[in-house]
C-alpha positions, 0 to 999 in steps of 0.5 A, spaced: 499 499 500 503 506 498 504 512 504 499 518 503 503 524 501 503 528 507 503 534 505 503 539 511 507 545 512 512 540 517 513 536 511 514 542 506 520 545 510 523 539 510 524 537 503 530 539 500 532 544 506 527 550 507 530 555 502 529 551 497 523 548 497 520 555 500 523 561 496 517 566 495 516 572 499 509 569 501 512 562 503 518 568 507 514 571 510 511 564 513 517 560 516 517 566 521 511 564 524 512 559 529 506 555 526 509 552 521 514 548 526 509 547 531 503 543 526 501 537 530 498 533 523 494 529 526 490 535 529 484 540 526 488 545 523 484 552 522 482 556 517 488 561 519 494 554 518 491 552 512 491 558 508 499 558 511 499 550 508 497 553 501 501 559 500 507 555 502 505 550 497 504 554 491 508 559 494 503 565 492 498 569 496 491 565 498 485 570 494 479 566 497 477 560 502 470 555 503 470 549 508 467 544 505 464 537 506 465 531 501 465 524 501 464 525 508 471 529 512 471 536 512 476 540 506 478 547 506 477 549 499 484 554 498 484 558 492 492 562 491 493 566 486 500 566 483 504 571 478 497 572 476 495 564 475 489 560 480 491 555 484 486 551 488 489 546 493 484 542 496 485 541 504 485 536 510 480 540 515 482 534 519 491 532 519 494 538 515 495 534 508 492 537 501 489 532 498 487 535 492 489 540 486 488 544 480 493 548 476 499 545 474 505 544 479 511 545 476 509 553 475 509 551 484 513 551 490 512 545 490 514 542 483 522 540 487 516 536 492 515 531 487 520 524 488 520 523 481 522 528 476 518 531 471 523 527 465 522 521 470 515 521 468 516 523 461 520 518 460 514 513 462 509 516 459 514 515 452 515 507 453 508 506 456 504 507 449 511 508 444 511 515 442 517 521 442 512 527 441 510 530 447 505 536 447 506 538 455 507 535 461 502 538 468 504 536 475 498 535 479 496 532 486 490 527 487 488 522 493 494 526 496 499 523 491 503 527 486 501 525 479 503 527 473 499 528 466 503 526 460 500 529 455 500 527 448 498 528 439 493 521 438 491 523 430 490 529 433 487 530 439 491 530 445 490 524 450 494 523 457 497 518 459 498 519 468 504 515 471 505 517 479 508 522 482 511 517 488 513 511 484 514 513 476 508 508 475 502 508 469 496 510 472 493 510 467 493 511 458 487 515 455 483 510 451 484 513 444 492 510 444 493 505 440 499 501 443 499 495 439 498 496 431 491 493 429 495 489 423 498 485 430 491 483 432 488 477 432 480 476 428 474 476 432 473 468 428 480 466 433 477 470 440 471 465 439 475 459 438 479 461 443 474 463 448 470 456 446 475 453 449 476 457 455 469 456 457 467 448 453 466 445 448 459 446 445 458 453 448 455 458 442 458 465 441 452 470 443 456 478 443 463 478 440 465 487 441 473 489 440 473 495 445 479 499 447 482 499 455 487 503 457 490 502 450 490 496 449 485 491 445 481 486 448 475 482 445 469 482 450 466 475 448 459 473 451 458 465 450 451 460 453 454 453 454 448 449 457 444 455 459 449 459 462 452 465 460 460 467 461 464 473 459 471 472 457 475 478 456 482 477 451 488 481 450 487 481 442 493 482 440 498 477 446 491 472 445 492 472 453 484 471 457 484 476 462 477 474 464 473 468 465 466 470 470 460 465 470 452 469 470 
C-alpha cells in the first residue's frame, strides 16, 4: 500500500531545505511564524493554518478560502494566486494534508517536492505508449499523491498518460492510444475459438465486441454453455485470457 503524501507545512519546510523549498516572499513570511514548525499533523487545523499551508505549497497569496464537506470529511478549498495564475488547493481540516490540487504545480514551489522528476515521468510515459513527441507535462496532487499528466498528440487530439509522481509507475492511459498496431491483432473468429476452448466445447458465442482499455485492444466475448452465461475478456494482441466470469 502506498504511503499517503503528508504535504503539511512541516513537511514542506523539510523538503530539500527551507530556502530551496520555500523561495517566495509569501513563504519567507510564513517561515517566521512559529505555527509552521509547531503544526501537529494529527490534529485539526484552523483556517489561518490552511492558508499558510496553501501559500507555502504554491508560493503565492490566498485569494479565497471556503470550508466544504466531501466524502464524509471536512476540507478547506483554497484559491491561491501566483503571478496572476490561479491554483486550487484542497486541504484536510483533520490533519492539514494536501489532498487535491488544480493547476500545473510545475510552475510553483511544489515542483521540487515530487519524488519523481518530470523527465523520469515523461520517459515512463513515452515507453508506455511508444511515442516521442510530448505536447506538455503537468503535475498535480490527486488523493494525496503527486501525479504527472503527460500529454501526447494522438490523431490530432491531446491524450494523457498519468504517471505516479511517487513511484514512476503508469497509473492510466487514455483509451484513444493505440499501443499495439491493429495489424498484430487476432481476428474475431480466432478470439471466439479461444473463448470457446476456455469455457468448454459446445459453448455458443452470443456476442463479440472489440474495445480498448488503457490503450490495450480487448475482445469482450459473451458465451452460453448449457444455459449458463459466460463473459471472457481476451487481449487482442497477445491472445492472453484476461478474465472469465460465470453469470
